Each structure stands twice: as C-alpha cells, then as structure tokens.
SEMITOR-96482 format. One record per residue (C-alpha): x, y, z. Coordinates in Angstrom, 3 decimals, m for minus. Each point is the difference from the previous one (the first is absolute). Example, Ala and Ser with C-alpha at 12.3 -4.5 7.8 and 13.67 -1.06 7.14 Angstrom:
# residues 2
        px        py        pz
    12.300    m4.500     7.800
     1.370     3.440    m0.660
***
This chain:
# residues 760
        px        py        pz
    57.691   223.221   m58.972
     3.255     0.997     0.007
     0.587     4.340     0.299
     3.099     1.012    m1.713
     0.902     3.683     0.449
     1.707     2.649    m1.730
     3.671     0.147     0.990
     0.791     3.045     2.823
     1.218     3.099    m1.442
     3.431     1.202     1.219
     0.914     3.819     0.701
     1.149    m0.104    m3.722
    m3.526    m1.209    m1.499
    m2.003     2.260     2.462
     2.097     2.769    m1.162
    m0.788    m0.936    m3.515
    m3.712    m0.539     0.729
    m0.215     3.717     1.457
     1.585     1.121    m3.275
    m2.621    m1.392    m2.451
    m2.760     1.187     2.734
     1.042     3.601    m0.011
     0.898     0.132    m3.725
    m3.077    m2.058    m1.031
    m2.316     1.947     2.015
    m1.138    m3.228     1.972
    m0.268    m1.296     3.550
     2.788    m1.963     0.960
    m1.758    m3.532     0.253
    m1.050     0.193    m3.425
     3.555     1.049    m0.571
     0.996    m3.126     1.740
    m1.831    m2.031    m2.370
     1.557     1.407    m3.372
     3.421    m1.012     1.760
    m1.228    m3.445     0.730
    m0.776    m0.680    m3.708
     3.584     0.891    m0.728
    m0.534     3.345    m0.963
     3.693     1.874     1.391
    m0.099     3.094    m1.587
    m2.127     3.332     0.232
    m0.058    m1.033    m4.219
    m1.434    m3.112     0.177
    m2.091     1.259     2.607
    m1.877     2.780    m2.084
    m0.057    m2.135    m3.213
    m1.784    m2.343     2.130
    m2.473     1.976     1.280
    m0.391     1.672    m3.554
    m0.783    m3.048    m2.083
    m0.601     1.245    m3.701
     0.417    m0.846    m3.588
     2.572     2.843    m0.212
     2.402    m2.929     1.902
    m0.675    m1.968    m2.897
     3.217    m1.757    m1.832
     0.381     0.794    m3.514
    m1.057    m3.382    m2.041
     2.737     0.112    m2.513
     2.469    m0.660     3.084
    m1.598    m3.608    m0.388
     2.282    m2.301    m2.283
    m1.754    m0.771    m3.038
    m2.665     2.787     0.062
     1.378     1.815    m3.108
     0.053    m3.000    m2.380
    m3.691    m0.363     1.541
    m1.059     3.042    m0.933
     1.840    m0.194    m3.298
    m1.579    m2.927    m0.792
    m3.681     1.054     0.628
     0.555     3.268    m1.994
     0.929    m2.241    m2.940
    m2.940    m2.047     0.480
    m2.492     2.962    m0.012
     1.640     1.271    m3.170
    m0.307    m3.750    m1.805
    m3.294     0.048     1.592
     0.926    m3.872     1.451
    m2.335    m2.274     2.254
     1.370     0.660     3.350
    m1.145    m2.710     2.795
     0.310     0.616     3.814
     0.444    m3.217     1.685
    m0.548     0.613     4.304
    m0.823    m2.305     2.745
    m2.940    m0.760     1.744
     0.173     1.442     3.341
    m0.887     3.561     1.175
     3.733     1.381    m0.431
    m0.320    m2.025    m4.074
    m3.807     1.606    m0.489
     1.197     3.122     0.702
     3.734     0.282    m1.770
    m2.137    m1.149    m3.244
    m2.591     2.281     0.377
     2.702     3.257     0.367
     1.784    m1.079    m2.902
    m3.092    m0.978    m1.918
    m1.353     3.953     0.439
     3.425     1.231    m0.305
     0.566    m1.327    m3.144
    m3.251     1.031    m1.097
     0.864     3.714     1.164
     3.005    m0.881    m2.081
    m1.446    m0.725    m3.143
     0.076    m3.807     0.105
    m3.054    m1.821    m0.012
     1.377    m3.207     1.845
    m1.679    m3.414     1.229
     0.310    m1.484     3.164
    m0.237    m3.201     1.414
     0.965    m1.746     3.358
     0.058    m3.701     1.116
    m2.769    m1.397     2.202
     1.902    m1.651     3.107
    m0.890    m3.351    m0.959
     2.473     1.014    m3.218
     3.141     0.464     2.298
     1.913     3.361     0.175
     1.898     1.488    m2.424
     0.141     0.164    m3.967
    m2.168    m2.554    m1.206
     0.236    m1.296    m3.544
    m3.035    m1.653    m0.438
    m1.722     3.297     0.340
     1.789     1.897    m2.314
    m0.577    m2.529    m2.834
    m3.601     0.164     0.444
     0.022     3.746     0.035
     2.730    m0.120    m3.081
    m2.683    m1.853    m1.590
    m2.781     2.671     0.131
     2.722     2.758    m0.774
     3.449    m0.078    m0.581
     2.588     1.344     2.730
     2.769     1.873    m0.505
     1.008     1.001     3.064
    m0.664    m0.999     3.772
     0.678     2.214     3.229
     0.013    m2.007     3.265
    m1.266     1.148     2.817
     0.693    m0.998     3.709
     1.472    m2.987    m1.712
     2.521    m1.258    m2.482
     3.469    m0.065     1.947
     0.033    m3.442     0.324
    m1.366    m1.360    m3.556
     3.318    m0.196    m1.907
    m0.991    m2.586    m1.640
    m3.644     0.468    m0.965
     1.344     3.328    m1.524
     2.677    m1.674    m2.191
    m2.962    m1.712    m1.222
    m1.935     2.921    m0.704
     2.717     2.025    m2.031
     0.609    m2.989    m1.991
    m3.469     0.264    m1.357
     0.997     3.830    m0.943
    m1.579     1.653     3.413
     1.742     2.296     1.859
    m0.312     0.371     3.688
    m0.026     2.778     2.734
     0.762    m0.904     3.684
    m1.250     1.913     2.623
     0.123    m1.540     3.201
     1.050     0.457     3.975
     0.865    m3.521     0.937
     3.050    m1.346     1.009
     1.687    m0.585    m3.101
     1.679    m3.551    m0.697
     3.838    m0.673    m0.524
    m1.094     0.427    m4.368
    m2.564     2.793    m0.736
    m1.434    m0.234    m3.407
     1.801     1.356    m2.635
    m2.266     2.919    m1.215
    m0.698     3.388     1.516
    m0.421    m0.437     3.308
    m1.169     2.816     2.843
     0.379    m1.676     3.859
     1.455     2.621     2.371
     0.958    m3.467     1.711
     2.812    m0.679    m2.554
     2.907     0.992     1.332
     2.821     2.627    m1.076
    m2.206     2.696    m1.216
    m0.745     3.389     1.372
    m3.480    m0.019     0.549
     0.165     0.859     4.069
    m3.310    m2.090     1.259
    m0.508    m3.621    m0.375
    m3.069    m0.875     1.608
    m2.674     1.427    m2.566
    m2.767    m3.005    m0.663
    m1.057    m0.893    m3.116
    m2.486     3.226    m0.891
     2.869     2.300     1.301
     2.035    m1.293    m3.029
    m2.650     0.400    m2.366
    m0.732     3.407     0.982
     3.640     0.744    m0.261
    m0.143    m0.919    m3.510
    m2.987     1.945    m0.483
     1.513     2.998     1.215
     2.739    m0.666    m2.140
    m2.466    m0.054    m2.907
    m2.412     2.918     0.721
     1.414     2.032     2.972
    m2.091     1.160     2.869
    m3.389    m1.284    m1.801
     0.949    m3.179     1.417
    m0.396     1.491     3.428
    m3.917    m0.621    m0.231
     0.441    m3.651     0.295
     1.922     0.092     3.524
    m3.449    m1.321     1.589
     0.880    m3.181    m1.677
     3.550     0.284     0.863
    m0.656     0.455     3.515
    m2.525    m2.432     0.488
     2.550    m2.724    m1.539
     2.794     1.020     2.198
    m2.095    m0.302     2.944
    m1.440    m3.390    m1.403
     3.513    m1.669    m0.644
     0.962     1.154     3.379
     2.667     1.955    m0.956
     1.856     1.741     2.521
    m1.474     3.608     0.354
     3.042     2.149     0.067
     2.281     1.901    m2.359
    m1.641     0.074    m3.646
    m3.094    m2.162     1.201
    m0.940     2.275     2.681
     0.103     3.196    m2.465
    m2.106    m2.507    m2.489
    m2.603    m1.110     2.695
    m0.443     3.783     1.422
    m0.766     1.545    m3.097
    m2.039    m2.659    m1.425
    m2.015     0.244     2.743
    m1.029     3.462    m0.661
    m1.524    m1.670    m3.273
    m2.538    m1.319     2.175
    m1.389     2.808     1.375
    m2.879     1.920    m1.472
    m0.326     1.249    m3.055
     2.613    m2.612    m1.333
    m0.553    m3.227     1.443
    m1.155    m2.363    m2.839
    m3.300    m1.608    m0.231
     1.609    m3.389     0.118
     1.352     0.254     3.266
    m2.679     2.213     1.609
    m2.434    m2.713    m0.492
     2.637    m2.389     1.431
     0.337     1.827     3.094
    m3.995     0.626    m0.011
    m0.526     1.682     3.387
     4.077     0.227     0.776
     0.646     2.446    m2.505
     0.823     2.612     2.557
     3.586     0.858     1.416
     1.378    m2.647    m1.688
     3.743    m1.341     1.208
     1.978    m3.063    m0.968
    m1.648    m1.622     2.513
    m3.334     0.313    m1.978
     2.177    m1.095    m2.826
     1.137    m3.253     1.456
    m3.531    m1.005     1.241
    m2.175     1.786    m2.214
     1.047    m0.403    m3.609
     2.555    m1.985    m0.431
    m1.916    m3.212     1.383
    m2.374     0.611    m2.708
     2.331     0.508    m2.618
     2.168    m3.174     0.769
    m3.560    m1.806     0.628
    m0.571    m0.558    m3.916
     3.547    m1.313    m0.237
    m0.389    m2.365     3.134
    m3.596    m1.487    m1.381
     1.481    m0.337    m3.669
    m1.572     3.113    m1.697
     3.104     2.612     0.039
    m1.318     1.856    m3.135
    m2.794     0.885     2.043
     2.041     2.200     2.421
     1.654     1.454    m3.290
    m2.783     0.642    m1.902
    m1.653     2.164     2.781
     3.635     1.810     0.582
    m0.397     0.896    m4.038
    m3.796     0.676    m0.801
    m1.729     3.427     0.823
    m3.423    m1.487    m1.149
    m1.502     0.539     3.731
    m2.811    m2.818    m0.415
     2.882    m2.445    m0.584
     1.825     1.241     2.627
    m2.797    m0.630     2.402
    m0.426    m3.682    m1.518
     3.245    m0.620     0.772
     0.336     1.570     2.919
    m2.641    m2.113     1.288
     1.784    m3.461    m1.723
     3.330     0.859     1.756
    m2.006     0.832     3.479
    m1.524    m3.752    m0.242
     3.646    m1.391    m1.165
     1.306     1.323     3.214
    m3.153    m1.558     2.020
     1.067    m3.348    m1.618
     3.946     0.787     0.796
    m0.657     0.562     3.615
    m2.202    m3.369     0.238
     2.955    m1.926    m2.020
     2.618     1.608     1.972
    m1.979    m0.777     3.215
    m0.700    m3.642    m1.130
     4.124    m0.621    m0.910
     1.053     1.897     3.233
    m1.981    m2.496     2.327
     0.921    m3.277    m2.148
     3.777     1.360    m0.053
    m0.016     0.242     3.955
    m1.414    m3.642    m0.086
     2.892    m1.171    m2.020
     2.314     1.950     2.048
    m1.210    m1.568     3.036
    m0.240    m3.433    m1.574
     3.486    m0.249    m1.189
     1.543     2.361     2.408
     1.445     2.399    m2.000
    m0.694     2.768     2.858
     3.203    m1.101     1.174
     2.370     0.483    m3.116
     2.000     3.262    m0.688
    m1.946    m0.072    m3.232
    m4.233    m0.698    m0.100
    m0.239    m1.939    m3.225
    m3.601    m2.047    m0.645
    m1.734    m0.373    m3.616
    m3.023    m0.950    m1.149
    m0.430    m0.718    m3.805
    m3.567     1.045    m0.144
     0.704     3.462     1.684
    m0.073     3.228    m2.235
     2.863     1.711    m1.042
    m1.641     3.375     0.432
    m0.353    m0.378     3.628
     3.086    m1.443     1.532
     2.089     3.325     0.211
    m2.625     1.281     2.414
    m0.131    m3.113     2.089
     3.866     0.146     0.042
     0.143     3.208     1.503
    m2.675    m0.493     2.250
     1.645    m3.427     1.643
     3.121     2.060     0.048
    m1.499     2.564     2.516
    m1.715    m3.284     2.234
     3.157    m1.865     0.118
     3.398     2.457    m0.157
     1.601    m2.152    m2.423
     0.205     0.149    m4.059
    m2.861    m2.257    m1.736
    m0.104    m1.068    m3.604
    m3.638    m1.179    m0.858
    m0.112    m2.033    m3.654
    m2.850    m0.915    m1.991
     0.593    m1.512    m3.588
    m0.744    m3.140    m2.514
     1.418    m2.237    m2.363
     2.929    m0.846     2.787
     1.218     3.528     0.076
    m0.793     1.899     2.913
     0.105     3.879     0.118
     0.562     2.000     3.085
    m0.181     3.225     2.067
     2.597     1.032     2.422
    m0.193     2.552     2.959
     2.650     1.012     2.080
     0.887     1.578     3.415
     2.469     2.726     0.864
     3.372    m1.683    m0.194
    m0.528    m2.860    m2.136
     0.792     0.379    m3.655
    m2.585    m2.369    m1.560
     1.530     0.482    m3.714
     3.706    m0.749     1.501
    m1.336    m2.979     1.435
    m1.744    m0.978    m3.210
     3.004     0.399    m1.676
     2.069    m2.174     2.194
    m2.267    m2.981    m1.283
    m0.394     1.370    m3.641
     0.809    m3.697    m1.549
    m3.025    m1.398     1.815
    m2.185     2.446    m1.683
    m1.880     0.844    m3.068
     0.266     3.696     0.201
    m0.182     2.644     2.423
     0.286     3.925    m0.037
    m1.068     2.601     2.689
     1.526     1.834     2.694
     1.297    m0.094     3.588
    m3.577    m0.271     1.568
    m1.849    m1.537    m3.102
     0.373    m2.412    m2.307
    m1.390    m2.272    m2.739
     1.214    m3.240    m0.381
    m0.670    m2.935    m2.230
     0.621    m3.750     1.114
    m0.337    m3.705    m1.334
    m2.164    m1.785     2.267
     2.250    m2.552     0.052
     2.382     2.008     1.372
    m1.713     1.946     2.646
     1.040    m2.488     2.909
     3.333     0.518    m0.741
    m0.407     4.203    m0.543
    m1.651     0.172     3.209
     2.794    m1.736     1.961
     2.852     1.888    m1.797
    m1.880     3.051     0.483
    m0.178    m0.287     3.825
     3.408    m1.241     0.292
     1.167     3.323    m1.646
    m2.566     1.977     2.087
     1.100    m1.643     3.658
     3.642     0.417    m0.956
     0.269     3.255    m0.959
    m2.259     1.280     2.928
     0.848    m2.817     2.709
    m0.266     2.528     2.712
    m3.454     1.541    m1.032
    m3.323     0.321     1.879
    m2.974    m0.639    m2.204
    m2.514     2.297     1.668
    m2.296     2.656    m1.118
     1.750     3.168     0.339
    m1.349     3.825     0.155
     1.862     2.922    m0.579
    m0.560     3.305     2.018
     1.525     3.266     0.151
     0.149     0.567     3.943
    m2.052    m0.176     3.152
    m1.936     3.260     0.095
     0.222     1.767     3.620
    m2.317     3.072    m0.498
    m3.306     1.105    m1.448
     0.118    m0.350    m3.821
    m1.238     3.454    m1.518
    m2.098     0.770    m3.101
     3.202     1.893    m1.732
     1.798    m3.436     0.227
    m2.404    m1.669    m1.590
    m0.585     2.450    m2.617
     3.700    m0.016    m0.741
     0.345    m3.890    m0.189
    m2.327     0.425    m3.090
     2.807     2.034    m1.821
     1.956    m3.617    m0.031
    m2.525    m1.209    m2.277
    m0.350    m1.777    m2.199
     0.337    m3.327     2.319
     0.947    m3.245    m1.294
     2.382    m2.759    m0.514
     3.605     2.015     0.917
    m2.264     2.742     1.882
    m1.723    m1.685     2.495
    m2.464     1.902     1.926
     1.537     0.603     3.487
    m0.795    m1.870     2.747
     0.375     0.737     3.518
    m0.497    m1.629     3.449
    m1.239     1.103     3.173
     0.064    m1.745     3.690
    m2.632    m0.062     2.563
    m1.202    m2.735     2.488
    m3.818     1.218    m0.388
    m2.686     0.464    m3.129
    m3.357    m0.003     0.494
    m1.318    m0.983    m3.460
    m3.961     0.587    m1.144
    m1.421    m1.380    m3.362
    m1.038     2.240    m2.554
    m3.319    m0.912     0.348
    m1.881    m3.586     1.317
     1.299    m2.672    m1.936
     2.892     2.278    m1.635
     3.078    m1.849    m0.700
     1.767     3.554     0.168
     1.056     1.256     3.444
     1.656     3.240     1.080
     1.560     1.157     2.962
     1.953     2.516     1.785
     3.722     0.440     0.548
     2.352     3.041     1.050
     1.455     0.763    m3.202
    m2.747    m0.459    m2.547
    m3.812    m1.347     0.078
     0.221    m3.515    m1.825
    m2.306    m2.168    m2.299
     0.383    m3.673    m0.539
    m1.834    m1.782    m2.842
    m1.305    m3.431    m0.325
     1.833    m1.185     3.767
    m3.353    m1.276     1.374
    m0.032    m1.485     3.275
     3.894    m0.103     0.057
    m0.342     3.596     1.007
    m0.825    m1.103     3.556
     3.205    m0.666     0.369
     0.907     3.520     0.241
    m1.585    m0.099     3.620
     2.496    m2.378     1.138
     2.563     1.761     2.716
     2.920    m0.493    m1.856
     2.273     1.998    m1.876
    m0.954     0.512    m3.495
     1.728     1.611    m3.368
    m2.160     1.410    m2.554
     0.934    m0.215    m3.741
    m1.500     2.972    m1.674
    m0.314     2.190    m2.501
    m0.975     3.594    m0.047
    m2.335     1.741    m2.378
    m2.347     2.924    m0.356
    m3.223    m0.190     0.413
    m2.699     2.564    m1.569
    m3.457    m0.288     1.625
    m2.785     2.390    m0.558
     3.006     2.476    m0.965
     1.855    m0.288     2.940
     3.619    m1.473     0.220
     0.943    m2.422     2.549
     2.682    m2.501     0.177
    m0.811    m3.924     0.319
     2.466    m2.881     0.535
    m0.723    m3.095    m2.015
     1.097    m2.823     1.544
     2.173    m2.779    m2.048
     0.821    m2.561     3.335
     0.345     0.131     3.495
     2.604    m1.798     2.008
    m0.350    m1.344     3.536
     2.455    m0.273     2.858
    m0.801    m3.586     1.335
     3.435     0.070     2.016
    m1.547     0.387     3.223
    m3.731    m1.520     0.495
    m0.952     0.211     3.448
    m2.340     2.560    m0.685
    m1.847    m1.849    m2.616
    m1.745    m2.345     2.128
    m3.586     1.397     0.244
     0.388     0.754    m3.912
     1.043    m3.848    m0.666
    m2.660    m1.081     2.560
    m2.795     2.064    m2.259
     1.293    m1.976    m2.796
     0.064    m3.234     1.286
    m3.571     0.278     0.961
    m0.951     1.216    m3.246
     1.484    m2.628    m1.739
    m2.638    m2.276     1.801
    m2.352     1.176    m2.308
     1.113    m1.348    m3.127
     0.232    m3.519    m1.032
     3.627    m1.639    m0.699
     1.041    m2.985    m2.167
     2.178    m2.021     1.767
     2.868    m1.642    m1.764
    m0.262    m3.340    m0.369
     2.840    m1.298     1.705
     1.912     1.662     3.366
     3.278    m0.991     1.196
     1.267     0.954     3.609
     3.328     1.543     0.287
     2.122     1.007     2.940
     1.475     3.520     0.105
     3.549    m1.048    m0.107
    m1.158    m1.738    m4.025
    m0.972     3.496    m1.098
     2.375     2.000    m1.784
     0.313     2.394    m3.166
     1.381    m0.660    m3.142
    m1.019     3.547    m1.646
    m2.396    m0.717    m2.312
    m3.717    m1.632    m0.065
    m0.610    m0.737     3.616
    m2.536     1.921     2.035
     0.043     0.050     3.810
    m2.944     1.209     1.702
    m1.070     0.690     4.038
    m3.061     0.427     1.467
     1.444     1.640     3.357
     3.297     2.024    m1.022
     1.046    m1.030     3.951
     1.033    m3.215    m1.625
     2.373     1.497    m2.747
     3.055     0.281     2.719
    m0.221    m3.518    m0.003
     1.509     0.118    m3.482
     2.755     1.577    m0.041
     1.683    m1.602    m3.383
    m2.967     1.976    m1.578
     0.644     3.328     1.687
     1.605     1.411    m3.060
    m3.193    m0.477    m2.100
    m2.333     2.526    m0.898
    m3.005     0.479     1.732
    m3.966     0.808    m0.893
    m3.049     0.695     1.611
    m3.088    m1.884    m1.476
     1.509    m0.091    m3.429
     3.606     0.424    m1.835
    m1.357     2.411    m2.601
     2.815    m1.840    m2.116
     0.028    m2.487    m2.305
     3.243    m0.735    m0.837
     0.049    m3.531     2.050
     3.237     1.252     2.290
     0.054    m1.630     3.315
    m2.031     2.000     2.384
    m2.105    m0.031     3.107
    m3.757     0.939     0.282
    m1.391     0.597     3.257
    m3.744    m0.809     0.180
    m0.749    m0.546    m3.948
    m3.199     1.066    m1.349
     0.579    m2.344    m2.948
     3.006    m2.429    m0.800
     1.619     1.415    m3.399
     0.496    m2.278    m2.927
     3.261    m1.252    m1.132
     1.689    m1.191     3.022
     1.645    m3.577     0.028
    m0.246    m0.438     3.700
    m2.330     2.045     2.472
     1.633    m0.413     4.100
    m2.637     1.019     2.483
     2.241     0.633     3.110
    m2.550    m0.196     2.157
    m3.041    m2.533     0.013
    m2.890     2.669    m1.276
    m4.202    m0.163     0.438
     0.047    m1.156    m3.501
     2.580    m1.362    m2.390
    m0.124     1.456    m3.581
     1.170    m1.378    m3.202
     2.026     1.834    m2.652
     3.079    m2.131    m0.205
     1.074    m3.196    m1.449
     1.158    m0.878     3.521
    m1.120     0.818     3.042
     2.083    m0.020     3.083
    m1.658     0.780     3.912
     1.922     0.479     2.786
    m1.833    m1.798     3.456
     2.399     1.199     2.245
    m1.823     3.528     0.665
    m3.746     1.414    m0.155
    m1.142     3.005    m1.833
    m3.343     0.202     1.577
     0.527     0.164     3.562
    m2.154     3.231     0.252
    m2.743    m2.057    m0.736
     0.202    m0.930     3.773
    m0.724     3.033     1.077
    m3.021     0.552    m1.763
    m3.948    m0.354     1.048
    m2.690    m1.400    m1.592
    m2.458     0.988     2.420
    m2.998     2.108    m1.115
     0.279     2.077     3.294
     3.412     0.871    m0.927
    m1.303     1.007    m3.201
    m2.759     2.263     1.026
     2.339     2.038     1.854
     2.455     0.454    m2.715
    m2.911     0.777    m2.149
    m0.997     2.889     2.397
     3.435     1.360    m0.341
     0.192     0.086    m3.965
    m3.217     1.800     0.230
     1.706     2.838     1.645
     2.613     0.160    m2.889
    m2.433     0.272    m2.614
     0.544     2.944    m2.417
     3.653     0.004     0.646
     2.549    m0.329    m2.635
     1.053    m3.594    m0.948
     2.823    m1.112    m1.454
     0.116    m3.463     1.432
    m1.330    m1.915     3.060
     3.499    m0.025     1.978
     0.513     3.889    m1.236
    m3.407     0.542     1.699
     0.886    m1.787     3.085
     3.460     1.659     0.255
    m1.387     3.509    m0.872
    m3.059    m0.025     2.638
     1.617    m2.312     2.544
    m3.847    m1.421     1.252
     0.239    m1.904     3.436
    m0.210    m3.562    m1.279
     2.691    m2.423    m1.009
     1.660     1.080    m3.608
    m0.314    m3.706    m1.255
    m3.597    m0.544     0.988
    m0.892     3.328    m1.254
     0.999    m0.318    m3.633
    m0.986    m3.740    m0.047
    m3.619     1.266     0.797
     0.031     2.982    m2.243
     1.314    m2.393    m2.822
    m2.872    m2.259     0.659
    m2.762     2.640     0.099
     1.635     1.376    m2.819
    m0.255    m3.061    m2.465
    m3.803    m0.381     1.684
    m0.984     3.425    m1.441
    m0.764     1.951     3.470
     3.258     2.334    m0.680
     1.202     0.936    m2.961
     2.223     2.621    m1.346
    m1.146     2.882    m2.219
     2.631     2.172    m1.762
     2.687    m0.540     2.578
    m2.539     0.413     2.856
    m1.493    m2.735     2.789
    m3.769    m0.070    m0.400
    m2.736    m2.391     1.253
    m2.875    m1.518    m1.184
    m2.873    m0.172     2.876
    m2.304    m2.533    m2.473
     2.459    m2.452    m0.261
    m0.634    m2.917     2.793
     2.621    m3.318    m0.945
     0.836    m2.794     2.331
     3.512    m0.046     0.869
     0.364    m3.769    m1.609
    m1.014     1.366    m3.296
     3.716     1.743     0.037
     2.751    m2.284    m1.911
     2.806     1.406     2.117
    m2.386    m0.655     3.452
    m0.729    m3.215    m0.922
     3.539    m0.895    m0.789
     1.247     1.091     2.896
    m2.320    m1.882     2.190
     0.954    m3.181    m2.357
     3.767     0.691     0.525
    m0.382     0.762     3.927
***
C-alpha cells in the first residue's frame, strides 16, 4: 500500500490556515484539514463548518422547474392520473418515496412504480402499459431516470401520455423533448450539479409545497450517501439536515427498525452500512417494491414484516456477493486478467444485482478498474468501478461503438455489450486505458493528511467531528505515525482485535488476527489511522482506529530471530507440494513488473540478486493482492494469482501457489538448522530457563529472548520454546507466558521437533 500525503503548506497557505483557525474559533490542525479540502476563504470555511438548509439553493433556478410545477398544478386541477416512475436502487426508492409523499401533501394521489433489476434501468413501456390497462395514465414523472429515454418518451407521447423527467445522470447529446429537470444539463443557473435522484425529487417537492418538503430530508440524505455522491456543497447541507431526522423523536419507524440497536449517534457512515445495504437488498434480490413499500407505509406490523424480509434479503445478498467474488477471483486468475489495465470478467449465471458490490471489492484489492458482467440471451450487463485518476466513463466512451449502451460517471458506470463482442470490447478498452496511463503504477494507495509528531488531544478529536458528515468527497481524515516498537495485545483470548500504545494515541486494530504480531518486529513502521472520540461510562477519551500498517524492510539485518521463529512455526503446517519444480540460476531471475513473486528464507541471500533490488519487500505476507512483482521474506503462505514463483534460496519446504515454480539451488535458506540441537539434555536446560520467564509479557518467542536476554543460544531458545508451546507445556494467556505443569509430553510428538530431526 502506497501512502500519499497532502502537499506541504507554504508560508502563504499557513497564513490562510491560521486565519481560518482564528476567525472560526478552531485549532490550527482542524483549520488545516479545511484547507486540504479546497476551502480557501474564511467564508467557505464558515459555510463548511455550519451546514444548514439555509444554504439550499432556490429550486426554481433549475431549468424546467417552472414548467414542471405549472404542469402539476394543472394535473391537480384536472384530477389527472399521475404515475411516478422510479428506479430499483436506494436512490430510486428514496426519490420515488419523496415525490409520492410530497404529491400527496400537494393534493395529488399519485401511483408509483419501478422496474425490478432484471427489467433493466430506465422507463419500461411494458410496465407502464400494464398499469395503464388497470387505470389510465395522463402524466408520468420520472425520478432518478429518464434523461436517456428519448425514444421511449416519444413513444409514450404518441399515446397521449405527457412526461416530466427528473434525473441526475449525465445527459446524452439528445435529451427528451419534454420537461426535463436535471442539474447536469449545461447552461442553467442552478449552481450545484451533483444532486442525487432523490435530491432532484426533493427540489421539485420543495417547489410544490415549500418547507413542508423538509420532513423528507432523511430519505434524501440516505439516497445521497447510497449513490456515493460527493458530500460537498449542497449535498453536505442535505445530509447534515437529514441526519437530524434520525434523532429521537423524529426518526421514522422504518429507519428505526432497520437500524435496530444502532439507532443512536447516527452518522453518514451509519446510513452507508446500516440502512443503505438493506434498502438496496430488495432491488438486488428482485423485490425493490419491498423497499418502496417499507418507505411509504405507516403500519407498524407491516414495517416489522418488511424489515425482517429485507434483513433476510441482505443476508442472501451477502452470500451471493461472496460466491460471485470467489468465482470472479478464479476467472481473474485463470484468464490472467489481473495484469490488464482494466479487469473484465463475466458469467451469465451471476445476478446483476450483486456485480457492482463485487467490482468495488476487487478494485480495492487490485488497485485498478474492474468491470464485472452478468447477463443472458447473449447480452452482458456490467458494473464498472474505477480508481482515482482513471475516468471509466471516458474509457467506455472511447469504445462506445462496440456497446449496446452505457452510462455513469468517472468512478462508476453501467455498461451493456453483446457477448459476441466482449473480447473486442475488452481488448480495445484495455488498449485505450493503457495508452492514456502509460506511466501509471497500478498499486493500491491510501491518502493521509500528515504524519503526527506529538500527542493527539481530545479537543482535536472533538473538532474533527465538525467536519462531519464524512463520505465520498469528504473522507474521514487519516493520519500516520512512525515508530519502531509497538506491543500489541489481543482484546481478549482468541480475539482478532488488538490494541497497542503509541506516543500520540492509543490504537485499536480490528480484525487483524495473527498479522498483529508483525508489530513486534524491530523495523520502522508507519501506522495509518483515523482519530475517534470514545465515550465509555461517561468518560471521554481519544482512540486511533488502525486502517493499515506499512513496514520498512529495506534493512533486514535486525530480523534474523523473527524470521527464524517464523520458519520454525511453519514446520507445524502441512504444505501442498507443487507438481513440478524447475531449477534456475540466480542470473536467470528477472522482474517484468507483474505476475512474479520472489520469496527468500534467509534475507542475507537478497544481496545476491541486485537485479531485484528495486522491488518492494514484505515480511511473512505481502498484504496486497495487486500481483505486482514483489519479494516476500519467509512467507507463511503463498498468495494466489502469481504466474511465476521464484525461490531465491533453497527452503526447508517448497510450497506451491503459482503455475510455474522455480528454485535456485545455488543458495541455502536454512543454514540455521546446523546450529540446532535435538538432544534432550539441551531441551531440559532451556526448559528450566523458560520456567523463570513465566508471568512475563509475551509477544513472540523472539521478543521474549531479546527483552530478557537469557544465558543461552537465541536460536536454540526459540526452537525449544516453540516445541514446548506446540506440546502445550507453555502457553500464552492475554499476552502473558504461562505454564501448564500437568502436561507431560514427549518431544517426538512435536511436528517441529520431528521435522528438524528429519531434516538434520
């Protein structure tokens, strides 16, 4: 993971930041965060720090708003039959809800409908005709769709149905010949173009009923977060105001039921992970109307039943996404897509409702754009996700002649292609992206504000909250701290969560598992974390939540004992041997950029490969799935996906994990075995030494030795302790070494001991 910091401030920038701090009454560092968010005047800073509906723009600045309002007034006077046509995702559901409820307040008892995902996106003539057969339709108002439906709208107009389009997607060259409200249409007076579909529906609602529409801002906030709109400008004001409606006593029963025990201290993150996935689950499982019904009913029993159903859908959705993710990974490896500038795979049995989530997940892993396709009848529908700096909409535009259709924006898009043209599409798309990003290094990156040098105060943590709501376009700030020694402790026995102290802040690292032990290695570490204010038993404190840790392995001289311990631990496991192993000379080993993994057991042998000196080095595991060429010292497992696996020295055991496995026979990776004794008397001596250390803090065998320096050989100490721990004679409880005096076990029952004996 590459860490990218914000630019250093020059003297002029620092003066601006100090002015912000003074005029806004905040600390210097929060003011610096504002500056890094492109806020360059005191007026902008004050607006940012006080999001409010008072900053909302006049809806009548939107082109078409006057005509839409006049047409709806006419529909009300005539008693016409109005139909709202929405979309199946959370934005579409919320937009439909907002306009339906607002029209009811206005005096129009409209009907609503939306397609299911398999019906496809946008206006659907067959759905409209079925509804028209039940009851005539005079006027259709679209929400979150319609701007690309010129021909369908002409067809509807020919049957006597008028249409008002409210949408927020990128308009095509030819827009429908009807009333269209879309903030992205160029040449209009409205000053903000990034509203979501529900945001546009709210603007129409406000134009009709004034501030009575504000009671629907909870739906608009949810949709804004759901559609990954940037939380800047008016979107920031909308979400801030909408979040107020999630507090007691305003929170709607449907949202309270969806949140369950998480209905306190609601933030944009709560919406993103607590509500949005469940609303979307309906559409992803082919029952978007379930989500829409939940949003529009007041019946408590019905709300309960619908929430139960959506929760079940969400569980099924998670399983479905996991299945597609696993199968997509297999295809990526099989077809070597991981080396392409844009990863593209398809399977006709996959559900279209799941592929967007899988695409986003794979983008994070591979550090490059991903398009996952599903479909049937020879037509593939894909969901694209991209990375900063690569405009996927632009790339799709470049190959549009091969497509049935596409739409979206720079970071996410939908695309449809005939199966017969898929190969040509993939080749041309990758050629375009490669040409326009020729010097790009495809690797996951993480953006941080700055490196922390001193202690982080509670006041600073409080003032970071002034930058809420966080989300796309206003990410929660991340910071880094560097040090060489951290001592992690599991929150409880068997827990994958660890805590550790730093000079700046106490850290919590969730779901890290055994990888936390790498914090004990004596190398420089850079911890990337976010600052949080914690309240426990009415006491405030500051906590850092770890996002990742980067290790500096440029100098491996101090890691000999840690590497030895890992090599010993690996002997406990059974490894699958590769079917074929080829010998290779050191001068034949080269890096071509992608697809080759180089592993070494004894890091001293790395000096023999100057041609690999430029590659990143990792200890035990790479922590990355991007498949860029790299070196792993003493790997515990071989990550999947690499085409070639090179052992730079001969290991104790060769593990598979790549199509081609090469082993250098020139250098040994296990000279340390020669120094080990397997005699019982030597083990007895070490046993007596270890007993004196019972009750001491234990991070690893190597750390225990380095900290207390017992009078014995370090390698023999670590070897014996690992054998005794495997046999259960010694164990670790909450980070403390303990002894089980009841255990009597023969050394030969240890896999580690037996394998060392066998090798010797």
